C-alpha positions as a Markdown table, in Angstrom:
| # | Residue | x | y | z |
|---|---|---|---|---|
| 1 | Met | -157.6 | -34.1 | -57.0 |
| 2 | Val | -156.5 | -35.0 | -52.9 |
| 3 | Ala | -160.4 | -35.9 | -51.3 |
| 4 | Gly | -162.1 | -32.3 | -50.1 |
| 5 | Thr | -159.9 | -30.4 | -51.8 |
| 6 | Ala | -163.0 | -28.2 | -53.1 |
| 7 | Ala | -164.6 | -28.6 | -49.8 |
| 8 | Thr | -161.8 | -26.7 | -48.8 |
| 9 | Leu | -159.7 | -24.0 | -50.3 |
| 10 | Gly | -162.9 | -23.8 | -53.2 |
| 11 | Phe | -160.5 | -24.9 | -56.6 |
| 12 | Ser | -164.2 | -25.4 | -57.7 |
| 13 | Arg | -165.8 | -22.6 | -56.3 |
| 14 | Val | -165.1 | -18.4 | -55.9 |
| 15 | Gly | -166.0 | -16.5 | -52.7 |
| 16 | Leu | -164.7 | -13.7 | -50.8 |
| 17 | Gly | -163.1 | -11.9 | -53.6 |
| 18 | Gln | -160.6 | -14.8 | -55.0 |
| 19 | Gln | -160.4 | -15.5 | -58.6 |
| 20 | Ala | -160.0 | -19.5 | -60.0 |
| 21 | Val | -156.2 | -19.2 | -61.4 |
| 22 | Ala | -155.5 | -22.0 | -64.1 |
| 23 | Pro | -152.0 | -23.2 | -63.5 |
| 24 | Gly | -150.6 | -22.7 | -66.6 |
| 25 | Gly | -149.3 | -26.6 | -66.8 |
| 26 | Pro | -147.0 | -27.8 | -64.0 |
| 27 | Val | -144.0 | -29.4 | -65.3 |
| 28 | Arg | -141.7 | -31.8 | -63.8 |
| 29 | Val | -138.7 | -30.4 | -64.6 |
| 30 | Glu | -135.7 | -32.2 | -63.6 |
| 31 | Arg | -134.8 | -35.3 | -61.5 |
| 32 | Gln | -131.5 | -34.2 | -60.2 |
| 33 | Pro | -128.0 | -36.4 | -59.8 |
| 34 | Thr | -129.3 | -36.2 | -56.0 |
| 35 | Gly | -132.3 | -38.2 | -56.4 |
| 36 | Ser | -134.5 | -34.8 | -56.2 |
| 37 | Glu | -137.4 | -34.5 | -58.6 |
| 38 | Ile | -138.0 | -31.0 | -59.2 |
| 39 | Trp | -141.2 | -28.7 | -60.3 |
| 40 | Gln | -141.5 | -25.8 | -61.5 |
| 41 | Val | -145.0 | -24.6 | -60.2 |
| 42 | Thr | -145.6 | -20.7 | -61.6 |
| 43 | His | -145.0 | -19.8 | -65.4 |
| 44 | Glu | -147.0 | -16.3 | -65.6 |
| 45 | Gln | -144.2 | -13.9 | -65.8 |
| 46 | Phe | -145.3 | -12.0 | -62.6 |
| 47 | Met | -142.6 | -11.1 | -59.9 |
| 48 | Gln | -142.8 | -13.8 | -57.8 |
| 49 | Thr | -141.2 | -14.9 | -54.3 |
| 50 | Val | -141.4 | -17.5 | -51.9 |
| 51 | Ile | -141.8 | -15.1 | -49.9 |
| 52 | Tyr | -139.5 | -15.5 | -47.4 |
| 53 | Cys | -137.9 | -18.7 | -45.8 |
| 54 | Glu | -136.9 | -17.8 | -41.8 |
| 55 | Ile | -140.1 | -20.1 | -41.5 |
| 56 | Ser | -142.2 | -22.2 | -43.5 |
| 57 | Tyr | -145.0 | -21.1 | -45.4 |
| 58 | Gly | -147.6 | -24.2 | -45.9 |
| 59 | Ser | -150.1 | -25.2 | -44.0 |
| 60 | Arg | -150.5 | -27.4 | -41.0 |
| 61 | Asp | -151.2 | -30.7 | -42.8 |
| 62 | Ser | -148.2 | -30.0 | -45.7 |
| 63 | Arg | -151.5 | -29.8 | -48.4 |
| 64 | Tyr | -150.9 | -26.4 | -49.4 |
| 65 | Phe | -148.5 | -23.5 | -49.4 |
| 66 | Val | -149.3 | -19.5 | -50.7 |
| 67 | Tyr | -146.4 | -17.4 | -52.8 |
| 68 | Gln | -146.7 | -14.2 | -53.3 |
| 69 | Arg | -146.7 | -12.5 | -56.9 |
| 70 | Lys | -146.9 | -8.7 | -58.1 |
| 71 | Asn | -149.7 | -8.1 | -60.3 |
| 72 | Pro | -149.4 | -4.2 | -61.3 |
| 73 | Lys | -152.8 | -4.8 | -63.4 |
| 74 | Leu | -154.7 | -5.2 | -60.0 |
| 75 | Pro | -156.6 | -1.3 | -59.3 |
| 76 | Gly | -156.1 | 0.0 | -56.1 |
| 77 | Lys | -153.5 | 0.3 | -53.7 |
| 78 | Asn | -153.3 | -3.9 | -53.3 |
| 79 | His | -150.7 | -4.8 | -55.6 |
| 80 | Thr | -150.0 | -8.5 | -54.4 |
| 81 | Glu | -151.7 | -10.9 | -54.4 |
| 82 | Phe | -151.2 | -14.0 | -52.1 |
| 83 | Met | -151.5 | -17.2 | -54.5 |
| 84 | Val | -152.3 | -20.8 | -52.3 |
| 85 | Val | -150.9 | -24.1 | -54.1 |
| 86 | Glu | -152.0 | -27.4 | -53.4 |
| 87 | Met | -149.5 | -29.9 | -53.1 |
| 88 | Gly | -148.8 | -32.9 | -55.9 |
| 89 | Thr | -151.6 | -31.5 | -58.3 |
| 90 | Trp | -150.3 | -27.9 | -58.3 |
| 91 | Lys | -153.3 | -25.8 | -58.6 |
| 92 | Gln | -153.9 | -23.0 | -57.4 |
| 93 | His | -156.2 | -20.2 | -56.6 |
| 94 | Arg | -155.7 | -16.3 | -55.4 |
| 95 | Leu | -156.6 | -16.5 | -51.7 |
| 96 | Asp | -156.8 | -12.3 | -51.5 |
| 97 | Val | -155.1 | -9.1 | -52.3 |
| 98 | Ser | -152.2 | -7.1 | -50.4 |
| 99 | Ile | -150.1 | -4.2 | -50.1 |
| 100 | Gly | -147.5 | -6.0 | -49.8 |
| 101 | Thr | -145.0 | -8.7 | -48.2 |
| 102 | Pro | -144.1 | -6.1 | -45.0 |
| 103 | Gly | -146.2 | -7.4 | -42.1 |
| 104 | Cys | -146.9 | -10.5 | -43.2 |
| 105 | Ala | -146.8 | -13.5 | -41.0 |
| 106 | Met | -147.1 | -17.5 | -40.5 |
| 107 | Ser | -147.9 | -18.4 | -37.1 |
| 108 | His | -146.5 | -21.8 | -35.9 |
| 109 | Asn | -149.6 | -23.8 | -36.8 |
| 110 | Gly | -149.9 | -22.8 | -40.0 |
| 111 | Val | -151.9 | -19.4 | -39.9 |
| 112 | Phe | -151.2 | -16.3 | -42.5 |
| 113 | Tyr | -151.4 | -12.9 | -41.7 |
| 114 | Tyr | -151.2 | -9.4 | -43.9 |
| 115 | Leu | -152.1 | -6.7 | -44.6 |
| 116 | Lys | -154.9 | -5.4 | -46.8 |
| 117 | His | -155.6 | -1.8 | -48.0 |
| 118 | Thr | -159.4 | -1.3 | -48.1 |
| 119 | Gly | -160.2 | 2.6 | -48.1 |
| 120 | Gly | -158.8 | 5.5 | -46.3 |
| 121 | Asp | -155.9 | 5.6 | -44.0 |
| 122 | Ala | -156.0 | 2.6 | -42.2 |
| 123 | Leu | -154.8 | -0.9 | -43.0 |
| 124 | Asp | -156.9 | -4.2 | -42.2 |
| 125 | Leu | -155.1 | -7.2 | -40.4 |
| 126 | Met | -156.1 | -10.1 | -42.1 |
| 127 | Arg | -156.0 | -13.9 | -41.6 |
| 128 | Ala | -156.8 | -17.0 | -43.0 |
| 129 | Asp | -155.8 | -20.5 | -42.1 |
| 130 | Leu | -154.9 | -21.9 | -46.0 |
| 131 | Val | -156.8 | -25.3 | -45.0 |
| 132 | Glu | -160.0 | -23.7 | -44.7 |
| 133 | Gly | -159.0 | -20.7 | -47.3 |
| 134 | Lys | -161.4 | -18.0 | -45.7 |
| 135 | Pro | -159.2 | -14.9 | -45.3 |
| 136 | Gln | -160.8 | -12.8 | -42.1 |
| 137 | Lys | -160.3 | -9.3 | -41.0 |
| 138 | Val | -159.2 | -9.6 | -37.3 |
| 139 | Tyr | -157.2 | -5.9 | -36.4 |
| 140 | Arg | -157.7 | -2.2 | -38.4 |
| 141 | Leu | -154.3 | -0.5 | -38.2 |
| 142 | Glu | -153.8 | 3.3 | -38.6 |
| 143 | Arg | -151.6 | 3.5 | -41.4 |
| 144 | Glu | -148.1 | 4.3 | -40.9 |
| 145 | Arg | -144.5 | 4.0 | -42.8 |
| 146 | Leu | -143.8 | -0.3 | -42.4 |
| 147 | Thr | -140.2 | -1.3 | -42.6 |
| 148 | Gly | -139.5 | -4.0 | -45.0 |
| 149 | Ser | -139.6 | -6.7 | -42.5 |
| 150 | Leu | -142.2 | -9.6 | -42.3 |
| 151 | Gly | -144.4 | -9.4 | -39.5 |
| 152 | Thr | -144.7 | -12.1 | -36.7 |
| 153 | Val | -147.0 | -13.8 | -34.8 |
| 154 | Thr | -148.2 | -16.2 | -32.1 |
| 155 | Thr | -149.0 | -19.7 | -32.3 |
| 156 | Asp | -152.3 | -19.0 | -29.8 |
| 157 | Gly | -153.1 | -15.6 | -32.3 |
| 158 | Arg | -152.9 | -13.4 | -29.6 |
| 159 | Tyr | -150.0 | -10.8 | -30.2 |
| 160 | Tyr | -148.6 | -9.5 | -33.8 |
| 161 | Ala | -145.9 | -7.7 | -34.1 |
| 162 | Arg | -144.3 | -5.5 | -36.9 |
| 163 | Gly | -141.3 | -2.7 | -38.2 |
| 164 | Val | -142.4 | 0.3 | -38.5 |
| 165 | Cys | -140.6 | 3.1 | -39.5 |
| 166 | Pro | -139.6 | 6.2 | -38.7 |
| 167 | Leu | -140.8 | 7.1 | -34.7 |
| 168 | Asp | -140.1 | 10.9 | -35.5 |
| 169 | Asp | -139.4 | 13.3 | -38.6 |
| 170 | Gln | -135.6 | 13.0 | -39.2 |
| 171 | Trp | -135.0 | 9.2 | -39.6 |
| 172 | Lys | -133.3 | 8.2 | -36.4 |
| 173 | Thr | -135.6 | 6.1 | -34.2 |
| 174 | Phe | -137.3 | 2.7 | -35.5 |
| 175 | Gly | -139.6 | 1.1 | -34.1 |
| 176 | Ile | -141.3 | -2.6 | -33.5 |
| 177 | Arg | -145.5 | -2.5 | -32.7 |
| 178 | Leu | -147.0 | -4.8 | -30.3 |
| 179 | Val | -150.3 | -5.8 | -31.0 |
| 180 | Asp | -152.7 | -7.8 | -28.4 |
| 181 | Leu | -155.4 | -8.7 | -30.8 |
| 182 | Glu | -157.1 | -10.7 | -28.0 |
| 183 | Gln | -157.5 | -7.0 | -26.2 |
| 184 | Gly | -157.6 | -5.4 | -29.0 |
| 185 | Gln | -155.0 | -2.8 | -27.8 |
| 186 | Gln | -151.2 | -1.5 | -30.2 |
| 187 | Lys | -148.2 | 0.1 | -28.5 |
| 188 | Ile | -144.4 | 0.2 | -29.4 |
| 189 | Leu | -142.8 | -2.6 | -27.7 |
| 190 | Asp | -139.3 | -1.4 | -28.5 |
| 191 | Gln | -137.9 | 1.6 | -30.1 |
| 192 | Asp | -134.0 | 2.1 | -31.2 |
| 193 | Pro | -131.8 | 4.2 | -34.1 |
| 194 | Phe | -130.6 | 0.3 | -35.7 |
| 195 | Ile | -133.8 | -1.3 | -36.2 |
| 196 | Phe | -134.5 | -0.1 | -39.4 |
| 197 | Asn | -134.6 | -4.2 | -40.8 |
| 198 | Ala | -135.6 | -5.9 | -37.3 |
| 199 | His | -136.8 | -9.1 | -38.8 |
| 200 | Pro | -138.9 | -9.6 | -35.6 |
| 201 | Gln | -139.6 | -13.5 | -34.9 |
| 202 | Leu | -141.9 | -13.7 | -31.7 |
| 203 | Glu | -140.9 | -17.4 | -30.3 |
| 204 | Pro | -143.3 | -20.2 | -31.7 |
| 205 | Gly | -143.6 | -22.1 | -27.9 |
| 206 | Glu | -144.3 | -19.7 | -25.6 |
| 207 | Gly | -144.7 | -16.3 | -27.5 |
| 208 | Lys | -143.6 | -14.3 | -24.3 |
| 209 | Thr | -140.1 | -13.6 | -26.2 |
| 210 | Leu | -139.5 | -11.2 | -29.6 |
| 211 | Met | -136.1 | -11.7 | -31.6 |
| 212 | Val | -135.1 | -8.6 | -33.3 |
| 213 | Gln | -132.3 | -7.9 | -35.4 |
| 214 | Gln | -130.2 | -4.6 | -35.1 |
| 215 | Asn | -127.6 | -2.9 | -37.8 |
| 216 | Arg | -125.6 | -1.6 | -35.4 |
| 217 | Gly | -124.2 | 1.9 | -37.4 |
| 218 | Ser | -126.8 | 1.7 | -40.0 |
| 219 | Lys | -127.4 | 5.8 | -41.0 |
| 220 | Phe | -130.3 | 7.8 | -43.1 |
| 221 | Ser | -130.9 | 11.3 | -44.5 |
| 222 | Pro | -133.2 | 13.1 | -42.7 |
| 223 | Glu | -135.3 | 12.7 | -46.5 |
| 224 | Gly | -135.6 | 8.9 | -45.4 |
| 225 | Lys | -132.8 | 7.5 | -47.9 |
| 226 | Arg | -130.1 | 4.7 | -46.5 |
| 227 | Leu | -127.1 | 5.9 | -46.6 |
| 228 | Arg | -126.0 | 2.8 | -44.4 |
| 229 | Ser | -127.0 | -0.6 | -43.6 |
| 230 | Cys | -124.4 | -0.9 | -41.0 |
| 231 | Gly | -121.4 | 0.4 | -39.2 |
| 232 | Pro | -118.1 | -1.4 | -39.0 |
| 233 | Glu | -119.1 | -3.1 | -35.7 |
| 234 | Gly | -121.8 | -4.8 | -37.6 |
| 235 | Ala | -125.0 | -6.7 | -37.2 |
| 236 | Thr | -126.4 | -8.4 | -34.3 |
| 237 | Leu | -129.1 | -10.0 | -32.3 |
| 238 | Tyr | -131.5 | -9.2 | -29.1 |
| 239 | Leu | -134.0 | -10.3 | -27.5 |
| 240 | Val | -137.4 | -8.3 | -25.8 |
| 241 | Ser | -140.2 | -9.8 | -23.0 |
| 242 | Val | -143.3 | -9.8 | -24.5 |
| 243 | Pro | -145.7 | -7.8 | -23.7 |
| 244 | Gly | -143.0 | -6.0 | -20.7 |
| 245 | Gly | -140.2 | -5.0 | -23.6 |
| 246 | Lys | -137.2 | -5.8 | -21.5 |
| 247 | Arg | -134.5 | -5.9 | -23.5 |
| 248 | Thr | -131.9 | -9.4 | -23.6 |
| 249 | Pro | -128.7 | -9.1 | -25.5 |
| 250 | Leu | -127.5 | -12.6 | -27.5 |
| 251 | Glu | -123.9 | -13.4 | -28.3 |
| 252 | Val | -123.6 | -13.1 | -31.8 |
| 253 | Gly | -121.8 | -10.5 | -34.4 |
| 254 | Lys | -119.0 | -8.3 | -33.1 |
| 255 | Pro | -117.0 | -9.0 | -30.9 |
| 256 | His | -118.4 | -12.8 | -30.1 |
| 257 | Thr | -118.5 | -14.3 | -33.9 |
| 258 | Ala | -118.0 | -13.3 | -37.2 |
| 259 | Pro | -120.7 | -10.5 | -38.6 |
| 260 | Ile | -123.6 | -12.2 | -38.5 |
| 261 | Ser | -125.7 | -12.2 | -42.5 |
| 262 | Gly | -129.0 | -10.9 | -41.2 |
| 263 | His | -130.8 | -14.5 | -41.9 |
| 264 | Gln | -131.7 | -16.3 | -38.5 |
| 265 | Ala | -134.7 | -18.2 | -37.2 |
| 266 | Trp | -136.3 | -20.0 | -33.8 |
| 267 | Ile | -135.1 | -23.4 | -34.4 |
| 268 | Gly | -138.8 | -24.8 | -33.6 |
| 269 | Thr | -140.0 | -24.8 | -30.0 |
| 270 | Thr | -136.7 | -25.1 | -28.2 |
| 271 | Lys | -136.0 | -21.1 | -27.5 |
| 272 | Glu | -132.4 | -22.0 | -29.5 |
| 273 | Ile | -131.6 | -19.3 | -32.7 |
| 274 | Leu | -130.1 | -21.0 | -36.0 |
| 275 | Leu | -128.1 | -17.9 | -37.8 |
| 276 | Thr | -125.5 | -17.8 | -40.7 |
| 277 | Ala | -122.3 | -16.2 | -40.0 |
| 278 | Gly | -119.3 | -15.9 | -42.8 |
| 279 | Gly | -121.0 | -18.5 | -44.6 |
| 280 | Asn | -121.1 | -20.9 | -41.5 |
| 281 | Leu | -124.4 | -21.6 | -39.4 |
| 282 | Leu | -124.5 | -21.2 | -35.4 |
| 283 | Ala | -126.6 | -21.0 | -32.7 |
| 284 | Val | -127.0 | -19.6 | -30.1 |
| 285 | Arg | -129.7 | -19.1 | -26.8 |
| 286 | Ala | -129.9 | -16.5 | -24.4 |
| 287 | Gly | -127.4 | -16.6 | -21.5 |
| 288 | Glu | -124.8 | -18.9 | -23.4 |
| 289 | Pro | -122.0 | -18.7 | -25.8 |
| 290 | Thr | -122.8 | -19.4 | -29.6 |
| 291 | Arg | -122.2 | -23.1 | -30.9 |
| 292 | Val | -121.5 | -23.7 | -33.9 |
| 293 | Val | -123.9 | -26.1 | -35.7 |
| 294 | Val | -121.9 | -27.0 | -38.5 |
| 295 | Lys | -117.7 | -27.7 | -38.2 |
| 296 | Glu | -116.8 | -28.9 | -41.3 |
| 297 | Thr | -118.7 | -28.0 | -44.8 |
| 298 | Pro | -118.0 | -27.3 | -48.4 |
| 299 | Tyr | -120.9 | -24.7 | -47.9 |
| 300 | Arg | -121.3 | -21.3 | -48.0 |
| 301 | Phe | -124.9 | -20.5 | -45.9 |
| 302 | Tyr | -126.5 | -17.9 | -46.9 |
| 303 | His | -130.3 | -17.8 | -46.3 |
| 304 | Ile | -131.3 | -20.3 | -43.7 |
| 305 | Gly | -134.7 | -21.6 | -41.9 |
| 306 | Ser | -136.0 | -23.9 | -39.5 |
| 307 | Ser | -138.2 | -26.5 | -39.9 |
| 308 | Arg | -141.6 | -26.0 | -38.3 |
| 309 | Cys | -140.6 | -29.3 | -35.8 |
| 310 | Gly | -137.6 | -27.8 | -35.0 |
| 311 | Arg | -135.9 | -30.7 | -36.1 |
| 312 | Leu | -134.3 | -30.1 | -39.8 |
| 313 | Phe | -133.2 | -26.4 | -41.0 |
| 314 | Cys | -133.0 | -25.8 | -44.8 |
| 315 | Cys | -130.2 | -23.3 | -46.5 |
| 316 | Gly | -129.3 | -21.6 | -49.5 |
| 317 | Asp | -125.8 | -22.4 | -50.2 |
| 318 | Arg | -124.0 | -19.1 | -51.8 |
| 319 | Arg | -122.2 | -20.2 | -54.8 |
| 320 | Gly | -122.5 | -21.1 | -58.2 |
| 321 | Gly | -126.3 | -22.2 | -59.3 |
| 322 | Tyr | -126.7 | -22.2 | -55.3 |
| 323 | Asn | -127.3 | -25.4 | -53.7 |
| 324 | Val | -130.3 | -26.5 | -51.6 |
| 325 | Val | -129.3 | -28.0 | -48.1 |
| 326 | Ile | -131.1 | -29.3 | -45.5 |
| 327 | Gly | -129.6 | -30.4 | -42.1 |
| 328 | Ser | -129.9 | -31.6 | -38.5 |
| 329 | Pro | -129.4 | -28.7 | -36.2 |
| 330 | Gln | -128.6 | -30.9 | -33.2 |
| 331 | Thr | -125.6 | -32.9 | -34.9 |
| 332 | Gly | -124.7 | -30.9 | -38.0 |
| 333 | Glu | -125.4 | -33.1 | -40.6 |
| 334 | Thr | -126.2 | -32.1 | -44.0 |
| 335 | Ala | -127.3 | -33.7 | -47.1 |
| 336 | Arg | -127.6 | -31.5 | -50.7 |
| 337 | Ile | -131.3 | -31.7 | -52.1 |
| 338 | Cys | -130.7 | -30.2 | -55.7 |
| 339 | Asp | -129.3 | -27.3 | -57.4 |
| 340 | Ala | -131.3 | -24.0 | -57.5 |
| 341 | Lys | -129.7 | -23.0 | -60.9 |
| 342 | Thr | -130.6 | -19.8 | -60.1 |
| 343 | Lys | -128.7 | -16.7 | -62.3 |
| 344 | Thr | -127.0 | -14.0 | -60.3 |
| 345 | Ile | -126.4 | -12.3 | -63.8 |
| 346 | Gly | -128.8 | -10.4 | -66.6 |
| 347 | Pro | -132.2 | -9.1 | -65.7 |
| 348 | Pro | -134.7 | -9.6 | -64.4 |
| 349 | Arg | -132.0 | -9.4 | -61.3 |
| 350 | Thr | -133.2 | -8.7 | -57.7 |
| 351 | Ile | -131.8 | -9.5 | -54.3 |
| 352 | Lys | -135.4 | -11.2 | -53.8 |
| 353 | Asn | -135.5 | -13.2 | -57.5 |
| 354 | Thr | -131.9 | -14.8 | -57.6 |
| 355 | His | -131.5 | -16.3 | -54.3 |
| 356 | Pro | -133.5 | -19.7 | -53.9 |
| 357 | Arg | -135.0 | -18.8 | -50.3 |
| 358 | Pro | -135.7 | -22.5 | -49.6 |
| 359 | Tyr | -138.0 | -23.6 | -46.7 |
| 360 | Leu | -138.9 | -27.3 | -45.6 |
| 361 | Met | -143.0 | -27.9 | -45.6 |
| 362 | Pro | -143.9 | -29.2 | -41.9 |
| 363 | Asp | -143.9 | -32.6 | -43.3 |
| 364 | Leu | -140.5 | -32.3 | -44.6 |
| 365 | Lys | -141.1 | -34.3 | -47.7 |
| 366 | Trp | -141.0 | -31.3 | -49.9 |
| 367 | Val | -138.6 | -27.8 | -49.9 |
| 368 | Ile | -140.3 | -24.9 | -51.8 |
| 369 | Phe | -137.5 | -22.5 | -53.3 |
| 370 | Gln | -137.6 | -19.8 | -56.3 |
| 371 | Ser | -135.2 | -19.6 | -59.5 |
| 372 | Asn | -134.6 | -17.9 | -62.0 |
| 373 | Arg | -133.5 | -20.0 | -64.5 |
| 374 | Thr | -135.5 | -19.3 | -66.8 |
| 375 | Gly | -134.7 | -16.1 | -67.5 |
| 376 | Trp | -138.1 | -15.3 | -65.1 |
| 377 | Pro | -138.3 | -15.9 | -61.2 |
| 378 | His | -140.4 | -18.9 | -60.5 |
| 379 | Ile | -141.3 | -20.8 | -57.9 |
| 380 | Tyr | -140.2 | -24.6 | -57.9 |
| 381 | Ala | -140.7 | -27.1 | -55.3 |
| 382 | Ala | -138.0 | -30.3 | -55.0 |
| 383 | Arg | -139.2 | -33.5 | -53.4 |
| 384 | Val | -136.9 | -34.6 | -50.7 |
| 385 | Pro | -135.2 | -38.3 | -51.7 |
| 386 | Glu | -136.7 | -41.4 | -49.4 |
| 387 | Gly | -134.1 | -41.9 | -47.0 |
| 388 | Ile | -132.2 | -38.4 | -46.3 |
| 389 | Val | -134.6 | -37.0 | -43.9 |
| 390 | Glu | -134.7 | -40.4 | -41.3 |
| 391 | Glu | -130.1 | -40.6 | -42.3 |
| 392 | Leu | -130.1 | -36.8 | -41.3 |
| 393 | Leu | -132.2 | -37.8 | -38.1 |
| 394 | Glu | -130.7 | -40.2 | -36.7 |
| 395 | Val | -128.0 | -39.4 | -33.5 |
């Protein structure tokens, strides 16, 4: 065990409602032809995911990461467990329970936020530094319908935002709720008929801009049944100033580019956004046309994420067993890390566990991804082969 672990995450002690969990015997599955060493981190049969891939869910020191799993045996209304894993030893413990992944967020400096039902009609917004491992309640929110989108938080921890639905009784308008955690105030920052899947992301540098995905032409019945995810115009992105609420359109999606996939991420603190469209990687910033990041590629990029430093991206290649690919958003150079060997047929099959959704740990030494290669969704870690990062960062 890494020195000091028991004093920080409490693998040898249990507190604050945490439950120590046996790792189930982590297994080094294989060494792939790329040179990457693959470890299977989870073994119990839960519906579990890496949470998502647009950002890293690693601690600021890259010693730990957090994933989620559904546990139907949990009492009450919190049926999701957030599990913290120690890199290298693969020991893990339960950080806390939650209503699920909607609304959860990770700050740019590795502080994790999530929603927890604690009785009545309210939800508590919780915060935990993965290094310290001590959950704290930071704000109480009145219970309301959440969109499926994750939450987002500024690096300084002042602003937290998430999608809410609907703002009317006919399912025609959706919103973004902004919470000022410093002032203890909240408001609807933005509302629109087409942001049921907003993917809100606060810019991790100054934190004064919120990225929003707009599924133009989407439609719901008055009872809340989704009838259409997008119309023929497809999805686009726009920015909203924080806390003012002023919109700025971005030149992505029709008529500027191929239809966007709905997967995008801020490139570190550069104020540029990385996204996938038509299987390729594009980048855009306010007031400028879109640029093509990778001009020639054998890959079909889909889920995308940026490293915390912004120097590399990590992406799932939507072909075959889904390659895990990293690359430079500046030069467009790429390197295949591994084949996730996930299966797209046979149970259990949902989009949440048949796509690898990979992301890089902050130190760029490991990729965390998910795969149902065994017939059940599990969490895996792939070591980035020596020399690859250095080659990609050469200008």
